[in-house]
N, C-alpha and C positions, 0 to 999 in steps of 0.2 A: 376795292373787292370792301364789302361789309358784310356781317353777318346779319340773316332776316330769321326772327323766330318762325317756326311753321306750326300750320295749321294741321296739316295731313301730312306722312310722306307719301302713300301709296294713292297712287291716282287709278278708277276704275275705268280701263282703256274700252271704247265705243268698236271696238275694231270687229270682225263679224268671230263667228265661234272657228270657223276654222283657222285664222289666223295663229292658234294657240296660245293668245295672254290675255290673261284679266286683267291684270293689274299695271302698272307702271310706275317707275320709280325714277324720278325725278332730281336730280341734285344741286342743280343750277338754276338760279332763276334770272334770265336774261341772260347773254354775255355784249364784250364787244366786237365782237367781230362782225356780225350783223348778216351773216348768210343766207341769202335769199331762198337756199329749198332747206331750210334746218325746222325741224317740226315744233321743237322748243319756243320759236321767237313768242308764238301764242299765247305760251303757260303763265309766262310772268301778267298776262291782261285778267287773270281767274281770281 
């Protein structure tokens, strides 16, 4: 595990308006588990 400086903490979501959220806060970048259903897997490539 290592600390990486963040450019932004909040990300604007691309969810439909009825979903009820406008922003997402993801505290982790990547993970060692590699779950195929995880929506955070692509976050580390931004």
